[in-house]
PyMOL Python script that loads the backbone (N, CA, C, O; Angstrom):
from pymol import cmd

cmd.read_pdbstr("""\
ATOM      1  N   MET A   1     -65.257 -80.362-124.036  1.00  0.00           N
ATOM      2  CA  MET A   1     -65.963 -81.072-125.084  1.00  0.00           C
ATOM      3  C   MET A   1     -67.373 -81.352-124.579  1.00  0.00           C
ATOM      4  O   MET A   1     -67.587 -82.315-123.844  1.00  0.00           O
ATOM      5  N   PRO A   2     -68.318 -80.536-124.958  1.00  0.00           N
ATOM      6  CA  PRO A   2     -69.694 -80.732-124.483  1.00  0.00           C
ATOM      7  C   PRO A   2     -70.358 -81.975-125.079  1.00  0.00           C
ATOM      8  O   PRO A   2     -70.248 -82.249-126.274  1.00  0.00           O
ATOM      9  N   SER A   3     -71.040 -82.707-124.222  1.00  0.00           N
ATOM     10  CA  SER A   3     -71.854 -83.840-124.661  1.00  0.00           C
ATOM     11  C   SER A   3     -73.187 -83.295-125.121  1.00  0.00           C
ATOM     12  O   SER A   3     -73.826 -82.526-124.403  1.00  0.00           O
ATOM     13  N   ILE A   4     -73.623 -83.691-126.331  1.00  0.00           N
ATOM     14  CA  ILE A   4     -74.904 -83.188-126.836  1.00  0.00           C
ATOM     15  C   ILE A   4     -75.990 -84.247-126.826  1.00  0.00           C
ATOM     16  O   ILE A   4     -77.170 -83.919-126.950  1.00  0.00           O
ATOM     17  N   SER A   5     -75.612 -85.525-126.678  1.00  0.00           N
ATOM     18  CA  SER A   5     -76.614 -86.591-126.617  1.00  0.00           C
ATOM     19  C   SER A   5     -75.960 -87.880-126.122  1.00  0.00           C
ATOM     20  O   SER A   5     -74.740 -88.037-126.158  1.00  0.00           O
ATOM     21  N   MET A   6     -76.813 -88.799-125.659  1.00  0.00           N
ATOM     22  CA  MET A   6     -76.339 -90.108-125.241  1.00  0.00           C
ATOM     23  C   MET A   6     -77.465 -91.113-125.442  1.00  0.00           C
ATOM     24  O   MET A   6     -78.611 -90.854-125.076  1.00  0.00           O
ATOM     25  N   PHE A   7     -77.133 -92.261-126.026  1.00  0.00           N
ATOM     26  CA  PHE A   7     -78.127 -93.317-126.229  1.00  0.00           C
ATOM     27  C   PHE A   7     -77.413 -94.653-126.386  1.00  0.00           C
ATOM     28  O   PHE A   7     -76.367 -94.746-127.028  1.00  0.00           O
ATOM     29  N   TYR A   8     -78.001 -95.686-125.787  1.00  0.00           N
ATOM     30  CA  TYR A   8     -77.496 -97.062-125.887  1.00  0.00           C
ATOM     31  C   TYR A   8     -75.989 -97.166-125.619  1.00  0.00           C
ATOM     32  O   TYR A   8     -75.287 -97.940-126.269  1.00  0.00           O
ATOM     33  N   GLY A   9     -75.508 -96.386-124.664  1.00  0.00           N
ATOM     34  CA  GLY A   9     -74.097 -96.430-124.294  1.00  0.00           C
ATOM     35  C   GLY A   9     -73.172 -95.602-125.164  1.00  0.00           C
ATOM     36  O   GLY A   9     -71.966 -95.564-124.918  1.00  0.00           O
ATOM     37  N   VAL A  10     -73.709 -94.938-126.176  1.00  0.00           N
ATOM     38  CA  VAL A  10     -72.920 -94.079-127.061  1.00  0.00           C
ATOM     39  C   VAL A  10     -73.070 -92.635-126.583  1.00  0.00           C
ATOM     40  O   VAL A  10     -74.185 -92.162-126.360  1.00  0.00           O
ATOM     41  N   ILE A  11     -71.954 -91.947-126.430  1.00  0.00           N
ATOM     42  CA  ILE A  11     -71.972 -90.538-126.043  1.00  0.00           C
ATOM     43  C   ILE A  11     -71.501 -89.714-127.236  1.00  0.00           C
ATOM     44  O   ILE A  11     -70.472 -90.006-127.845  1.00  0.00           O
ATOM     45  N   ILE A  12     -72.277 -88.678-127.558  1.00  0.00           N
ATOM     46  CA  ILE A  12     -71.996 -87.819-128.708  1.00  0.00           C
ATOM     47  C   ILE A  12     -71.466 -86.472-128.193  1.00  0.00           C
ATOM     48  O   ILE A  12     -72.045 -85.866-127.291  1.00  0.00           O
ATOM     49  N   TYR A  13     -70.361 -86.025-128.783  1.00  0.00           N
ATOM     50  CA  TYR A  13     -69.722 -84.770-128.386  1.00  0.00           C
ATOM     51  C   TYR A  13     -69.485 -83.872-129.591  1.00  0.00           C
ATOM     52  O   TYR A  13     -69.424 -84.330-130.732  1.00  0.00           O
ATOM     53  N   MET A  14     -69.352 -82.574-129.304  1.00  0.00           N
ATOM     54  CA  MET A  14     -68.809 -81.609-130.260  1.00  0.00           C
ATOM     55  C   MET A  14     -67.817 -80.753-129.506  1.00  0.00           C
ATOM     56  O   MET A  14     -68.093 -80.287-128.400  1.00  0.00           O
ATOM     57  N   TYR A  15     -66.660 -80.550-130.111  1.00  0.00           N
ATOM     58  CA  TYR A  15     -65.641 -79.688-129.516  1.00  0.00           C
ATOM     59  C   TYR A  15     -65.884 -78.245-129.938  1.00  0.00           C
ATOM     60  O   TYR A  15     -66.395 -77.987-131.028  1.00  0.00           O
ATOM     61  N   PHE A  16     -65.516 -77.303-129.070  1.00  0.00           N
ATOM     62  CA  PHE A  16     -65.535 -75.894-129.445  1.00  0.00           C
ATOM     63  C   PHE A  16     -64.350 -75.594-130.369  1.00  0.00           C
ATOM     64  O   PHE A  16     -63.269 -76.161-130.202  1.00  0.00           O
ATOM     65  N   PHE A  17     -64.555 -74.711-131.333  1.00  0.00           N
ATOM     66  CA  PHE A  17     -63.503 -74.226-132.250  1.00  0.00           C
ATOM     67  C   PHE A  17     -62.797 -75.378-132.978  1.00  0.00           C
ATOM     68  O   PHE A  17     -61.589 -75.307-133.203  1.00  0.00           O
ATOM     69  N   ASP A  18     -63.522 -76.424-133.346  1.00  0.00           N
ATOM     70  CA  ASP A  18     -62.941 -77.646-133.919  1.00  0.00           C
ATOM     71  C   ASP A  18     -63.158 -77.728-135.426  1.00  0.00           C
ATOM     72  O   ASP A  18     -63.557 -78.777-135.933  1.00  0.00           O
ATOM     73  N   ASN A  19     -62.904 -76.643-136.147  1.00  0.00           N
ATOM     74  CA  ASN A  19     -63.166 -76.649-137.590  1.00  0.00           C
ATOM     75  C   ASN A  19     -61.892 -76.659-138.429  1.00  0.00           C
ATOM     76  O   ASN A  19     -61.961 -76.456-139.642  1.00  0.00           O
ATOM     77  N   LYS A  20     -60.743 -76.889-137.821  1.00  0.00           N
ATOM     78  CA  LYS A  20     -59.479 -76.870-138.571  1.00  0.00           C
ATOM     79  C   LYS A  20     -59.000 -78.264-138.976  1.00  0.00           C
ATOM     80  O   LYS A  20     -58.629 -78.474-140.131  1.00  0.00           O
ATOM     81  N   LYS A  21     -59.003 -79.221-138.042  1.00  0.00           N
ATOM     82  CA  LYS A  21     -58.395 -80.528-138.304  1.00  0.00           C
ATOM     83  C   LYS A  21     -59.097 -81.301-139.426  1.00  0.00           C
ATOM     84  O   LYS A  21     -58.432 -81.807-140.331  1.00  0.00           O
ATOM     85  N   HIS A  22     -60.422 -81.399-139.379  1.00  0.00           N
ATOM     86  CA  HIS A  22     -61.147 -82.195-140.372  1.00  0.00           C
ATOM     87  C   HIS A  22     -61.749 -81.349-141.494  1.00  0.00           C
ATOM     88  O   HIS A  22     -62.241 -81.886-142.487  1.00  0.00           O
ATOM     89  N   ASN A  23     -61.709 -80.035-141.334  1.00  0.00           N
ATOM     90  CA  ASN A  23     -62.157 -79.096-142.373  1.00  0.00           C
ATOM     91  C   ASN A  23     -63.583 -79.314-142.851  1.00  0.00           C
ATOM     92  O   ASN A  23     -63.909 -78.998-143.995  1.00  0.00           O
ATOM     93  N   GLN A  24     -64.427 -79.845-141.996  1.00  0.00           N
ATOM     94  CA  GLN A  24     -65.839 -80.007-142.335  1.00  0.00           C
ATOM     95  C   GLN A  24     -66.628 -80.228-141.048  1.00  0.00           C
ATOM     96  O   GLN A  24     -66.051 -80.602-140.027  1.00  0.00           O
ATOM     97  N   PRO A  25     -67.944 -80.001-141.088  1.00  0.00           N
ATOM     98  CA  PRO A  25     -68.758 -80.254-139.895  1.00  0.00           C
ATOM     99  C   PRO A  25     -68.661 -81.722-139.491  1.00  0.00           C
ATOM    100  O   PRO A  25     -68.761 -82.614-140.333  1.00  0.00           O
ATOM    101  N   HIS A  26     -68.467 -81.963-138.192  1.00  0.00           N
ATOM    102  CA  HIS A  26     -68.333 -83.335-137.714  1.00  0.00           C
ATOM    103  C   HIS A  26     -68.664 -83.419-136.229  1.00  0.00           C
ATOM    104  O   HIS A  26     -68.791 -82.404-135.545  1.00  0.00           O
ATOM    105  N   LEU A  27     -68.797 -84.639-135.752  1.00  0.00           N
ATOM    106  CA  LEU A  27     -69.017 -84.889-134.333  1.00  0.00           C
ATOM    107  C   LEU A  27     -68.123 -86.027-133.888  1.00  0.00           C
ATOM    108  O   LEU A  27     -67.560 -86.756-134.704  1.00  0.00           O
ATOM    109  N   HIS A  28     -68.006 -86.162-132.591  1.00  0.00           N
ATOM    110  CA  HIS A  28     -67.214 -87.220-131.981  1.00  0.00           C
ATOM    111  C   HIS A  28     -68.167 -88.130-131.216  1.00  0.00           C
ATOM    112  O   HIS A  28     -69.089 -87.646-130.559  1.00  0.00           O
ATOM    113  N   ALA A  29     -67.957 -89.433-131.292  1.00  0.00           N
ATOM    114  CA  ALA A  29     -68.775 -90.399-130.558  1.00  0.00           C
ATOM    115  C   ALA A  29     -67.867 -91.374-129.835  1.00  0.00           C
ATOM    116  O   ALA A  29     -66.819 -91.768-130.346  1.00  0.00           O
ATOM    117  N   GLU A  30     -68.287 -91.762-128.628  1.00  0.00           N
ATOM    118  CA  GLU A  30     -67.549 -92.749-127.851  1.00  0.00           C
ATOM    119  C   GLU A  30     -68.493 -93.852-127.409  1.00  0.00           C
ATOM    120  O   GLU A  30     -69.648 -93.608-127.062  1.00  0.00           O
ATOM    121  N   TYR A  31     -67.975 -95.062-127.430  1.00  0.00           N
ATOM    122  CA  TYR A  31     -68.706 -96.232-126.940  1.00  0.00           C
ATOM    123  C   TYR A  31     -67.673 -97.147-126.287  1.00  0.00           C
ATOM    124  O   TYR A  31     -66.857 -97.763-126.972  1.00  0.00           O
ATOM    125  N   GLY A  32     -67.715 -97.229-124.959  1.00  0.00           N
ATOM    126  CA  GLY A  32     -66.699 -98.009-124.264  1.00  0.00           C
ATOM    127  C   GLY A  32     -65.325 -97.467-124.581  1.00  0.00           C
ATOM    128  O   GLY A  32     -65.085 -96.269-124.434  1.00  0.00           O
ATOM    129  N   GLU A  33     -64.413 -98.331-125.017  1.00  0.00           N
ATOM    130  CA  GLU A  33     -63.055 -97.902-125.359  1.00  0.00           C
ATOM    131  C   GLU A  33     -62.929 -97.429-126.808  1.00  0.00           C
ATOM    132  O   GLU A  33     -61.837 -97.059-127.239  1.00  0.00           O
ATOM    133  N   HIS A  34     -64.017 -97.435-127.557  1.00  0.00           N
ATOM    134  CA  HIS A  34     -64.011 -97.028-128.967  1.00  0.00           C
ATOM    135  C   HIS A  34     -64.365 -95.552-129.094  1.00  0.00           C
ATOM    136  O   HIS A  34     -65.183 -95.028-128.338  1.00  0.00           O
ATOM    137  N   SER A  35     -63.734 -94.891-130.063  1.00  0.00           N
ATOM    138  CA  SER A  35     -64.102 -93.513-130.375  1.00  0.00           C
ATOM    139  C   SER A  35     -64.004 -93.308-131.881  1.00  0.00           C
ATOM    140  O   SER A  35     -63.222 -93.964-132.570  1.00  0.00           O
ATOM    141  N   ILE A  36     -64.819 -92.380-132.369  1.00  0.00           N
ATOM    142  CA  ILE A  36     -64.897 -92.148-133.808  1.00  0.00           C
ATOM    143  C   ILE A  36     -65.230 -90.687-134.064  1.00  0.00           C
ATOM    144  O   ILE A  36     -65.835 -90.018-133.226  1.00  0.00           O
ATOM    145  N   VAL A  37     -64.829 -90.204-135.224  1.00  0.00           N
ATOM    146  CA  VAL A  37     -65.214 -88.884-135.712  1.00  0.00           C
ATOM    147  C   VAL A  37     -66.006 -89.120-136.992  1.00  0.00           C
ATOM    148  O   VAL A  37     -65.534 -89.788-137.912  1.00  0.00           O
ATOM    149  N   LEU A  38     -67.226 -88.561-137.041  1.00  0.00           N
ATOM    150  CA  LEU A  38     -68.111 -88.744-138.199  1.00  0.00           C
ATOM    151  C   LEU A  38     -68.505 -87.394-138.768  1.00  0.00           C
ATOM    152  O   LEU A  38     -68.729 -86.438-138.025  1.00  0.00           O
ATOM    153  N   SER A  39     -68.588 -87.318-140.086  1.00  0.00           N
ATOM    154  CA  SER A  39     -68.995 -86.072-140.737  1.00  0.00           C
ATOM    155  C   SER A  39     -70.494 -85.871-140.597  1.00  0.00           C
ATOM    156  O   SER A  39     -71.271 -86.817-140.468  1.00  0.00           O
ATOM    157  N   ILE A  40     -70.866 -84.606-140.627  1.00  0.00           N
ATOM    158  CA  ILE A  40     -72.270 -84.220-140.714  1.00  0.00           C
ATOM    159  C   ILE A  40     -72.398 -83.597-142.102  1.00  0.00           C
ATOM    160  O   ILE A  40     -71.583 -82.723-142.402  1.00  0.00           O
ATOM    161  N   PRO A  41     -73.294 -83.939-142.940  1.00  0.00           N
ATOM    162  CA  PRO A  41     -74.546 -84.629-142.695  1.00  0.00           C
ATOM    163  C   PRO A  41     -74.577 -86.111-143.041  1.00  0.00           C
ATOM    164  O   PRO A  41     -75.573 -86.774-142.754  1.00  0.00           O
ATOM    165  N   ASP A  42     -73.528 -86.655-143.646  1.00  0.00           N
ATOM    166  CA  ASP A  42     -73.666 -88.011-144.188  1.00  0.00           C
ATOM    167  C   ASP A  42     -73.165 -89.137-143.288  1.00  0.00           C
ATOM    168  O   ASP A  42     -73.353 -90.307-143.621  1.00  0.00           O
ATOM    169  N   GLY A  43     -72.537 -88.820-142.164  1.00  0.00           N
ATOM    170  CA  GLY A  43     -72.091 -89.863-141.250  1.00  0.00           C
ATOM    171  C   GLY A  43     -70.867 -90.630-141.713  1.00  0.00           C
ATOM    172  O   GLY A  43     -70.596 -91.721-141.211  1.00  0.00           O
ATOM    173  N   THR A  44     -70.121 -90.076-142.667  1.00  0.00           N
ATOM    174  CA  THR A  44     -68.907 -90.724-143.143  1.00  0.00           C
ATOM    175  C   THR A  44     -67.851 -90.729-142.040  1.00  0.00           C
ATOM    176  O   THR A  44     -67.667 -89.730-141.346  1.00  0.00           O
ATOM    177  N   MET A  45     -67.161 -91.852-141.883  1.00  0.00           N
ATOM    178  CA  MET A  45     -66.119 -91.970-140.877  1.00  0.00           C
ATOM    179  C   MET A  45     -64.890 -91.173-141.308  1.00  0.00           C
ATOM    180  O   MET A  45     -64.366 -91.362-142.405  1.00  0.00           O
ATOM    181  N   LEU A  46     -64.433 -90.270-140.417  1.00  0.00           N
ATOM    182  CA  LEU A  46     -63.247 -89.472-140.687  1.00  0.00           C
ATOM    183  C   LEU A  46     -62.030 -89.998-139.933  1.00  0.00           C
ATOM    184  O   LEU A  46     -60.895 -89.850-140.386  1.00  0.00           O
ATOM    185  N   ASN A  47     -62.279 -90.614-138.774  1.00  0.00           N
ATOM    186  CA  ASN A  47     -61.188 -91.109-137.949  1.00  0.00           C
ATOM    187  C   ASN A  47     -61.765 -92.037-136.879  1.00  0.00           C
ATOM    188  O   ASN A  47     -62.880 -91.810-136.409  1.00  0.00           O
ATOM    189  N   GLY A  48     -61.028 -93.072-136.490  1.00  0.00           N
ATOM    190  CA  GLY A  48     -61.439 -93.954-135.414  1.00  0.00           C
ATOM    191  C   GLY A  48     -62.367 -95.064-135.873  1.00  0.00           C
ATOM    192  O   GLY A  48     -62.483 -95.353-137.064  1.00  0.00           O
ATOM    193  N   SER A  49     -63.030 -95.683-134.892  1.00  0.00           N
ATOM    194  CA  SER A  49     -63.951 -96.778-135.216  1.00  0.00           C
ATOM    195  C   SER A  49     -64.936 -97.000-134.081  1.00  0.00           C
ATOM    196  O   SER A  49     -64.700 -96.609-132.938  1.00  0.00           O
ATOM    197  N   LEU A  50     -66.030 -97.629-134.424  1.00  0.00           N
ATOM    198  CA  LEU A  50     -67.050 -98.101-133.476  1.00  0.00           C
ATOM    199  C   LEU A  50     -67.454 -99.495-133.922  1.00  0.00           C
ATOM    200  O   LEU A  50     -67.306 -99.827-135.098  1.00  0.00           O
ATOM    201  N   PRO A  51     -67.963-100.321-133.013  1.00  0.00           N
ATOM    202  CA  PRO A  51     -68.541-101.596-133.453  1.00  0.00           C
ATOM    203  C   PRO A  51     -69.651-101.324-134.477  1.00  0.00           C
ATOM    204  O   PRO A  51     -70.308-100.285-134.418  1.00  0.00           O
ATOM    205  N   ALA A  52     -69.855-102.239-135.399  1.00  0.00           N
ATOM    206  CA  ALA A  52     -70.793-102.047-136.517  1.00  0.00           C
ATOM    207  C   ALA A  52     -72.192-101.655-136.060  1.00  0.00           C
ATOM    208  O   ALA A  52     -72.795-100.752-136.641  1.00  0.00           O
ATOM    209  N   LYS A  53     -72.716-102.307-135.041  1.00  0.00           N
ATOM    210  CA  LYS A  53     -74.068-102.019-134.553  1.00  0.00           C
ATOM    211  C   LYS A  53     -74.185-100.572-134.067  1.00  0.00           C
ATOM    212  O   LYS A  53     -75.141 -99.877-134.412  1.00  0.00           O
ATOM    213  N   GLN A  54     -73.221-100.119-133.272  1.00  0.00           N
ATOM    214  CA  GLN A  54     -73.252 -98.752-132.750  1.00  0.00           C
ATOM    215  C   GLN A  54     -73.013 -97.734-133.861  1.00  0.00           C
ATOM    216  O   GLN A  54     -73.612 -96.659-133.852  1.00  0.00           O
ATOM    217  N   LEU A  55     -72.150 -98.057-134.811  1.00  0.00           N
ATOM    218  CA  LEU A  55     -71.917 -97.161-135.937  1.00  0.00           C
ATOM    219  C   LEU A  55     -73.202 -96.928-136.723  1.00  0.00           C
ATOM    220  O   LEU A  55     -73.515 -95.790-137.071  1.00  0.00           O
ATOM    221  N   LYS A  56     -73.940 -97.976-137.002  1.00  0.00           N
ATOM    222  CA  LYS A  56     -75.205 -97.838-137.743  1.00  0.00           C
ATOM    223  C   LYS A  56     -76.205 -96.992-136.967  1.00  0.00           C
ATOM    224  O   LYS A  56     -76.922 -96.181-137.553  1.00  0.00           O
ATOM    225  N   MET A  57     -76.255 -97.180-135.638  1.00  0.00           N
ATOM    226  CA  MET A  57     -77.175 -96.377-134.825  1.00  0.00           C
ATOM    227  C   MET A  57     -76.797 -94.896-134.872  1.00  0.00           C
ATOM    228  O   MET A  57     -77.667 -94.037-135.021  1.00  0.00           O
ATOM    229  N   VAL A  58     -75.514 -94.598-134.746  1.00  0.00           N
ATOM    230  CA  VAL A  58     -75.077 -93.200-134.763  1.00  0.00           C
ATOM    231  C   VAL A  58     -75.329 -92.585-136.141  1.00  0.00           C
ATOM    232  O   VAL A  58     -75.761 -91.436-136.227  1.00  0.00           O
ATOM    233  N   GLN A  59     -75.072 -93.317-137.203  1.00  0.00           N
ATOM    234  CA  GLN A  59     -75.329 -92.790-138.545  1.00  0.00           C
ATOM    235  C   GLN A  59     -76.816 -92.529-138.762  1.00  0.00           C
ATOM    236  O   GLN A  59     -77.180 -91.535-139.390  1.00  0.00           O
ATOM    237  N   ALA A  60     -77.674 -93.400-138.257  1.00  0.00           N
ATOM    238  CA  ALA A  60     -79.124 -93.173-138.349  1.00  0.00           C
ATOM    239  C   ALA A  60     -79.516 -91.933-137.555  1.00  0.00           C
ATOM    240  O   ALA A  60     -80.322 -91.127-138.019  1.00  0.00           O
ATOM    241  N   TRP A  61     -78.949 -91.776-136.362  1.00  0.00           N
ATOM    242  CA  TRP A  61     -79.227 -90.616-135.521  1.00  0.00           C
ATOM    243  C   TRP A  61     -78.793 -89.327-136.219  1.00  0.00           C
ATOM    244  O   TRP A  61     -79.500 -88.321-136.165  1.00  0.00           O
ATOM    245  N   ILE A  62     -77.632 -89.357-136.875  1.00  0.00           N
ATOM    246  CA  ILE A  62     -77.161 -88.184-137.621  1.00  0.00           C
ATOM    247  C   ILE A  62     -78.164 -87.816-138.712  1.00  0.00           C
ATOM    248  O   ILE A  62     -78.491 -86.641-138.880  1.00  0.00           O
ATOM    249  N   ALA A  63     -78.651 -88.803-139.449  1.00  0.00           N
ATOM    250  CA  ALA A  63     -79.614 -88.542-140.531  1.00  0.00           C
ATOM    251  C   ALA A  63     -80.901 -87.922-139.980  1.00  0.00           C
ATOM    252  O   ALA A  63     -81.466 -87.016-140.592  1.00  0.00           O
ATOM    253  N   ILE A  64     -81.357 -88.406-138.838  1.00  0.00           N
ATOM    254  CA  ILE A  64     -82.599 -87.902-138.229  1.00  0.00           C
ATOM    255  C   ILE A  64     -82.427 -86.470-137.736  1.00  0.00           C
ATOM    256  O   ILE A  64     -83.353 -85.666-137.844  1.00  0.00           O
ATOM    257  N   HIS A  65     -81.264 -86.144-137.200  1.00  0.00           N
ATOM    258  CA  HIS A  65     -81.044 -84.854-136.526  1.00  0.00           C
ATOM    259  C   HIS A  65     -80.091 -83.934-137.285  1.00  0.00           C
ATOM    260  O   HIS A  65     -79.442 -83.084-136.676  1.00  0.00           O
ATOM    261  N   GLU A  66     -79.999 -84.091-138.583  1.00  0.00           N
ATOM    262  CA  GLU A  66     -79.050 -83.319-139.390  1.00  0.00           C
ATOM    263  C   GLU A  66     -79.167 -81.807-139.178  1.00  0.00           C
ATOM    264  O   GLU A  66     -78.153 -81.135-138.992  1.00  0.00           O
ATOM    265  N   GLU A  67     -80.372 -81.270-139.202  1.00  0.00           N
ATOM    266  CA  GLU A  67     -80.551 -79.822-139.071  1.00  0.00           C
ATOM    267  C   GLU A  67     -80.115 -79.329-137.692  1.00  0.00           C
ATOM    268  O   GLU A  67     -79.471 -78.286-137.577  1.00  0.00           O
ATOM    269  N   GLU A  68     -80.469 -80.083-136.643  1.00  0.00           N
ATOM    270  CA  GLU A  68     -80.073 -79.700-135.288  1.00  0.00           C
ATOM    271  C   GLU A  68     -78.550 -79.792-135.123  1.00  0.00           C
ATOM    272  O   GLU A  68     -77.939 -78.944-134.471  1.00  0.00           O
ATOM    273  N   LEU A  69     -77.951 -80.813-135.712  1.00  0.00           N
ATOM    274  CA  LEU A  69     -76.506 -80.972-135.631  1.00  0.00           C
ATOM    275  C   LEU A  69     -75.780 -79.828-136.331  1.00  0.00           C
ATOM    276  O   LEU A  69     -74.774 -79.330-135.827  1.00  0.00           O
ATOM    277  N   MET A  70     -76.281 -79.416-137.476  1.00  0.00           N
ATOM    278  CA  MET A  70     -75.649 -78.301-138.187  1.00  0.00           C
ATOM    279  C   MET A  70     -75.789 -76.997-137.393  1.00  0.00           C
ATOM    280  O   MET A  70     -74.872 -76.176-137.386  1.00  0.00           O
ATOM    281  N   ALA A  71     -76.917 -76.807-136.735  1.00  0.00           N
ATOM    282  CA  ALA A  71     -77.089 -75.622-135.883  1.00  0.00           C
ATOM    283  C   ALA A  71     -76.104 -75.659-134.723  1.00  0.00           C
ATOM    284  O   ALA A  71     -75.475 -74.646-134.417  1.00  0.00           O
ATOM    285  N   ASP A  72     -75.960 -76.816-134.069  1.00  0.00           N
ATOM    286  CA  ASP A  72     -74.985 -76.953-132.987  1.00  0.00           C
ATOM    287  C   ASP A  72     -73.566 -76.761-133.506  1.00  0.00           C
ATOM    288  O   ASP A  72     -72.738 -76.159-132.822  1.00  0.00           O
ATOM    289  N   TRP A  73     -73.270 -77.262-134.703  1.00  0.00           N
ATOM    290  CA  TRP A  73     -71.937 -77.101-135.281  1.00  0.00           C
ATOM    291  C   TRP A  73     -71.588 -75.616-135.410  1.00  0.00           C
ATOM    292  O   TRP A  73     -70.486 -75.198-135.055  1.00  0.00           O
ATOM    293  N   LYS A  74     -72.534 -74.825-135.918  1.00  0.00           N
ATOM    294  CA  LYS A  74     -72.279 -73.384-136.071  1.00  0.00           C
ATOM    295  C   LYS A  74     -72.008 -72.729-134.724  1.00  0.00           C
ATOM    296  O   LYS A  74     -71.150 -71.851-134.622  1.00  0.00           O
ATOM    297  N   LEU A  75     -72.732 -73.149-133.689  1.00  0.00           N
ATOM    298  CA  LEU A  75     -72.482 -72.625-132.344  1.00  0.00           C
ATOM    299  C   LEU A  75     -71.117 -73.069-131.830  1.00  0.00           C
ATOM    300  O   LEU A  75     -70.384 -72.275-131.242  1.00  0.00           O
ATOM    301  N   ALA A  76     -70.777 -74.337-132.052  1.00  0.00           N
ATOM    302  CA  ALA A  76     -69.526 -74.901-131.528  1.00  0.00           C
ATOM    303  C   ALA A  76     -68.309 -74.197-132.106  1.00  0.00           C
ATOM    304  O   ALA A  76     -67.367 -73.898-131.372  1.00  0.00           O
ATOM    305  N   ILE A  77     -68.308 -73.928-133.403  1.00  0.00           N
ATOM    306  CA  ILE A  77     -67.114 -73.305-133.990  1.00  0.00           C
ATOM    307  C   ILE A  77     -66.971 -71.845-133.560  1.00  0.00           C
ATOM    308  O   ILE A  77     -65.912 -71.243-133.736  1.00  0.00           O
ATOM    309  N   GLN A  78     -68.039 -71.281-132.995  1.00  0.00           N
ATOM    310  CA  GLN A  78     -67.973 -69.927-132.449  1.00  0.00           C
ATOM    311  C   GLN A  78     -67.735 -69.936-130.938  1.00  0.00           C
ATOM    312  O   GLN A  78     -67.616 -68.878-130.320  1.00  0.00           O
ATOM    313  N   GLY A  79     -67.665 -71.141-130.341  1.00  0.00           N
ATOM    314  CA  GLY A  79     -67.433 -71.258-128.909  1.00  0.00           C
ATOM    315  C   GLY A  79     -68.647 -70.972-128.057  1.00  0.00           C
ATOM    316  O   GLY A  79     -68.518 -70.679-126.869  1.00  0.00           O
ATOM    317  N   GLN A  80     -69.832 -71.054-128.650  1.00  0.00           N
ATOM    318  CA  GLN A  80     -71.064 -70.777-127.921  1.00  0.00           C
ATOM    319  C   GLN A  80     -71.658 -72.061-127.334  1.00  0.00           C
ATOM    320  O   GLN A  80     -71.316 -73.167-127.753  1.00  0.00           O
ATOM    321  N   GLU A  81     -72.545 -71.892-126.366  1.00  0.00           N
ATOM    322  CA  GLU A  81     -73.185 -73.029-125.717  1.00  0.00           C
ATOM    323  C   GLU A  81     -74.012 -73.837-126.719  1.00  0.00           C
ATOM    324  O   GLU A  81     -74.715 -73.275-127.558  1.00  0.00           O
ATOM    325  N   LEU A  82     -73.914 -75.171-126.615  1.00  0.00           N
ATOM    326  CA  LEU A  82     -74.623 -76.061-127.528  1.00  0.00           C
ATOM    327  C   LEU A  82     -75.939 -76.526-126.919  1.00  0.00           C
ATOM    328  O   LEU A  82     -76.102 -76.555-125.699  1.00  0.00           O
ATOM    329  N   PHE A  83     -76.868 -76.886-127.785  1.00  0.00           N
ATOM    330  CA  PHE A  83     -78.148 -77.432-127.356  1.00  0.00           C
ATOM    331  C   PHE A  83     -78.065 -78.955-127.318  1.00  0.00           C
ATOM    332  O   PHE A  83     -77.414 -79.564-128.167  1.00  0.00           O
ATOM    333  N   ARG A  84     -78.715 -79.564-126.347  1.00  0.00           N
ATOM    334  CA  ARG A  84     -78.825 -81.021-126.293  1.00  0.00           C
ATOM    335  C   ARG A  84     -79.755 -81.464-127.414  1.00  0.00           C
ATOM    336  O   ARG A  84     -80.691 -80.752-127.778  1.00  0.00           O
ATOM    337  N   ILE A  85     -79.488 -82.641-127.953  1.00  0.00           N
ATOM    338  CA  ILE A  85     -80.292 -83.216-129.027  1.00  0.00           C
ATOM    339  C   ILE A  85     -80.870 -84.529-128.532  1.00  0.00           C
ATOM    340  O   ILE A  85     -80.176 -85.314-127.885  1.00  0.00           O
ATOM    341  N   ASP A  86     -82.135 -84.770-128.833  1.00  0.00           N
ATOM    342  CA  ASP A  86     -82.815 -85.982-128.367  1.00  0.00           C
ATOM    343  C   ASP A  86     -82.042 -87.234-128.768  1.00  0.00           C
ATOM    344  O   ASP A  86     -81.488 -87.312-129.864  1.00  0.00           O
ATOM    345  N   PRO A  87     -82.014 -88.195-127.877  1.00  0.00           N
ATOM    346  CA  PRO A  87     -81.334 -89.467-128.195  1.00  0.00           C
ATOM    347  C   PRO A  87     -82.122 -90.301-129.188  1.00  0.00           C
ATOM    348  O   PRO A  87     -83.292 -90.037-129.466  1.00  0.00           O
ATOM    349  N   LEU A  88     -81.458 -91.298-129.706  1.00  0.00           N
ATOM    350  CA  LEU A  88     -82.118 -92.284-130.569  1.00  0.00           C
ATOM    351  C   LEU A  88     -83.036 -93.118-129.692  1.00  0.00           C
ATOM    352  O   LEU A  88     -82.626 -93.578-128.627  1.00  0.00           O
ATOM    353  N   LYS A  89     -84.269 -93.317-130.126  1.00  0.00           N
ATOM    354  CA  LYS A  89     -85.237 -94.080-129.323  1.00  0.00           C
ATOM    355  C   LYS A  89     -85.676 -95.315-130.071  1.00  0.00           C
ATOM    356  O   LYS A  89     -86.489 -96.088-129.563  1.00  0.00           O
TER     357      LYS A  89
END
""", "prot")
cmd.dss("prot")
cmd.show_as("cartoon", "prot")
cmd.util.cbc("prot")
cmd.orient("prot")
């Protein structure tokens, strides 16, 4: 599970070949003991949870980097190397 970004203690991941379970583009985020799966491009929660503050930050980051995330998603479902994406600043 490659990490594509990290900011304010939140780590963002995309799994390779992960297009079956949720049937849509998505990413995984972890913060401490919390983990969540969010859709791309709208940041809708598909599974799990994050504290409200971190959830809002990740959703804002998704909105800012939507095009880069979709490009990484296409690479991930093909099992190709992913590009790092700038953190939220």
